[in-house]
C-alpha positions, 0 to 999 in steps of 0.5 A, spaced: 798 872 384 796 878 388 803 881 388 804 880 381 797 884 380 800 890 385 806 890 381 802 891 374 798 896 377 804 900 380 808 900 373 802 902 369 800 908 374 808 910 373 807 911 365 803 917 367 808 920 371 816 921 371 815 919 379 817 912 382 812 907 381 807 907 387 807 902 393 801 899 396 800 899 403 797 892 405 793 892 411 794 886 416 787 885 419 782 884 413 776 885 418 778 892 420 778 895 413 772 899 411 767 897 406 766 902 400 759 903 397 759 908 391 752 911 389 752 914 382 746 917 379 746 917 371 743 924 368 741 928 373 741 936 374 745 938 380 739 942 384 734 936 383 734 934 390 730 936 396 737 937 400 739 942 394 733 946 395 728 943 389 721 945 390 718 940 387 722 933 386 722 929 392 728 925 394 727 923 402 732 918 402 738 922 399 736 927 403 737 923 409 743 921 407 745 928 406 744 929 413 749 924 415 754 926 410 759 931 409 756 935 403 759 938 398 754 942 394 759 945 389 762 939 386 764 937 379 765 932 374 771 934 369 767 932 363 759 932 361 758 925 358 757 918 361 763 914 359 769 919 360 766 921 367 765 914 369 772 912 367 775 918 371 771 915 377 774 909 376 782 911 375 782 918 378 785 921 371 782 926 367 779 924 360 785 927 356 789 922 361 785 916 361 784 917 353 776 915 353 773 922 351 767 920 349 762 914 349 763 911 342 768 911 336 767 916 331 761 914 327 757 912 333 756 905 336 752 902 329 757 905 324 764 906 328 770 908 324 775 904 328 773 898 333 770 899 339 775 894 342 781 899 341 778 903 346 777 897 351 784 896 351 785 902 356 782 899 361 787 893 361 793 898 362 790 903 367 790 902 374 782 902 377 780 903 384 777 896 384 783 893 381 787 896 387 782 894 392 781 887 390 789 886 390 788 888 398 783 883 400 776 887 397 771 883 394 768 888 389 762 888 385 759 892 379 752 893 377 749 899 372 753 903 368 760 900 365 762 901 358 769 898 359 768 891 357 765 885 362 766 887 369 772 882 370 776 886 365 775 893 369 778 889 375 771 887 379 771 880 382 764 880 382 759 883 377 753 884 372 755 887 366 758 882 360 761 887 356 756 890 351 755 897 350 754 901 356 752 896 361 748 890 358 745 886 364 748 891 369 743 896 367 737 891 370 740 894 377 735 898 381 730 898 375 729 890 376 731 890 384 737 890 388 738 882 389 745 882 385 748 887 390 745 884 396 747 877 395 754 879 393 754 883 400 752 877 404 757 873 400 763 878 402 760 877 409 760 870 409 767 870 407 769 875 412 772 880 406 771 887 406 767 889 400 766 895 395 760 896 391 759 900 384 752 902 384 751 906 378 744 904 376 741 906 369 737 912 373 734 917 372 737 916 365 732 915 359 728 911 358 723 915 362 718 910 364 717 910 372 712 907 376 705 910 374 704 912 381 710 916 381 708 919 374 701 921 376 704 924 382 708 929 378 703 930 373 699 933 378 704 938 380 707 940 373 704 942 366 709 938 362 708 930 362 716 930 360 718 934 366 713 929 370 716 923 368 723 925 369 722 928 376 718 921 377 725 918 375 729 922 380 724 919 385 724 912 383 732 912 383 732 915 390 727 909 392 733 904 390 738 908 394 734 908 400 733 900 399 741 900 399 742 904 405 737 901 409 740 894 407 746 896 410 743 899 416 739 893 418 745 888 417 749 892 422 754 895 416 753 902 416 758 905 421 764 901 418 761 903 411 764 909 407 758 911 402 760 916 397 755 919 392 756 923 385 752 924 379 756 922 372 753 928 369 748 933 369 741 933 365 736 939 364 729 936 362 726 939 355 719 940 357 717 940 350 721 933 348 723 927 351 730 929 351 735 934 355 735 941 354 740 946 352 746 948 357 745 941 360 748 934 358 754 934 354 756 942 355 760 945 360 755 949 363 753 948 370 747 943 368 752 939 365 758 938 370 756 940 377 753 935 382 753 934 389 758 930 392 757 926 399 761 922 403 758 919 409 761 914 414 757 915 421 762 915 427 768 917 423 765 923 419 761 929 422 755 931 418 757 938 415 755 942 409 762 945 405 763 951 401 769 948 397 770 946 390 771 939 389 772 935 383 770 927 382 778 927 380 779 927 388 775 921 390 779 916 388 785 918 392 780 920 398 778 913 398 785 910 398 787 913 404 780 912 407 782 904 407 789 906 409 792 904 402 798 909 399 795 914 395 799 915 388 803 922 388 802 922 380 794 923 381 791 930 379 786 930 384 787 931 392 786 926 397 781 929 402 780 924 407 784 928 412 779 934 411 773 930 411 775 927 418 778 934 421 773 939 418 779 943 415 778 947 409 781 944 403 787 948 400 785 949 393 780 954 390 780 952 383 777 946 379 778 944 371 774 941 366 774 939 359 768 937 354 768 933 348 764 930 342 760 924 343 764 920 339 771 919 339 775 922 333 782 919 335 783 914 340 790 917 341 789 924 341 784 927 345 784 934 342 781 931 336 774 931 339 775 937 344 770 942 344 771 946 350 775 947 356 773 950 362 775 952 369 772 955 376 777 959 380 773 962 387 767 965 384 769 965 377 767 960 371 771 961 364 768 957 359 772 957 352 770 954 346 776 950 343 777 954 336 772 960 337 767 957 332 766 949 332 761 947 337 761 940 339 768 937 338 771 938 331 766 935 327 764 930 333 757 930 336 754 937 335 751 941 340 747 945 336 746 951 341 745 957 336 745 962 342 752 959 344 756 959 337 756 967 338 759 967 345 766 962 344 768 966 351 763 965 357 765 968 364 760 968 369 760 969 377 757 963 378 755 963 386 751 969 384 749 966 377 748 959 378 744 958 372 749 962 367 744 967 365 749 973 364 756 972 360 761 977 363 767 976 358 766 983 355 766 986 362 772 983 365 777 981 359 783 981 364 780 976 368 778 972 362 786 972 360 788 970 367 784 964 368 785 962 360 793 962 362 791 957 368 787 953 363 793 953 358 798 951 363 793 945 366 791 942 359 796 939 354 794 943 348 797 941 342 795 946 337 794 952 342 787 954 338 785 957 345 789 964 343 782 966 340 781 969 346 786 974 345 783 977 338 
């Protein structure tokens, strides 16, 4: 059965490339395989951490983890919305490759124009990290956010989600304790199996209903109750991360466990409403796509702060190499494992991204709901509205950012201007054209409507 699964996984990956199917390198000694733990924040701004310099919100547990990690402060996810971002983490593919570009079918989850089940079919054919690990002796556990059916359908051996929209019972993790994960780890230890934990709590995601003590703490520091609740949610999330890391420490698991941290997409709290603000979630602005990315494994990885650009598409190949499994050559991301261990600079200065409407217009044609394409090269960030007019994915979710509609081309010096206050597109037309050509070479455009830049 094990060999059959490996063959199936290899064949599916080969569909994305003309290269030969991958071979999985099975490690003979189960006991020596490192454990893997993902900590995934849900809707948090890139700078809302103590170690990222925030002067109000407190994240002592993540600050401690950062002090024990290789920290990439210029990390990115390729898309600014939950479901496709999670699928990228699970598959190592861009949304236009794994075909999950939004959260729901057109019309929303209550009035969908095509069955949600048709979107779930993707998880049956695309290899996932947890499928690959499970085929190589790992026990794998899902908790928190998970959109692609029940946990078994995604390739996990254990889990909480039963198959309803975005996580059902899995969303209890963190908010209602950590026992499901702790019991799973105990079980894996009793069986002498290495383990993989997908910890993706519904935190600090809405509803923003933190413990009252945390809310009162931040209400005394800021004028907005909405902002106070959000900050309190961030610290609540941080507390649960501390519980998980402390459990690993107390059980002697920390040195043989690789923890990696990332956020699914950004969030800027609107101080006047219980929702996200502009230039935030669902947009390709830094507030939507930037996140710190951490890798921590004491004794193996020396803590450091890195300046290079990396993307969440780099995580899957990196994890596979870390557990001594062969990395598929047709994945778009970089394998960073040698760079993490040796502290060598990463030989890449560019990352790409794509932003779609909240709802998926056409499950077979990602471009149907495409809103933006973007690229960061060195210090330059270019954002292109797909057709120069539509805002939010060709009739999908409308971002309704009126101040952006008049700027379909946006260019920023992102290190100097991380909050994207000054659009430099009109001052540097040659730079716009140069990066635009790289975007078009990267993304498989069908209609080439990005030629708006030449007008």
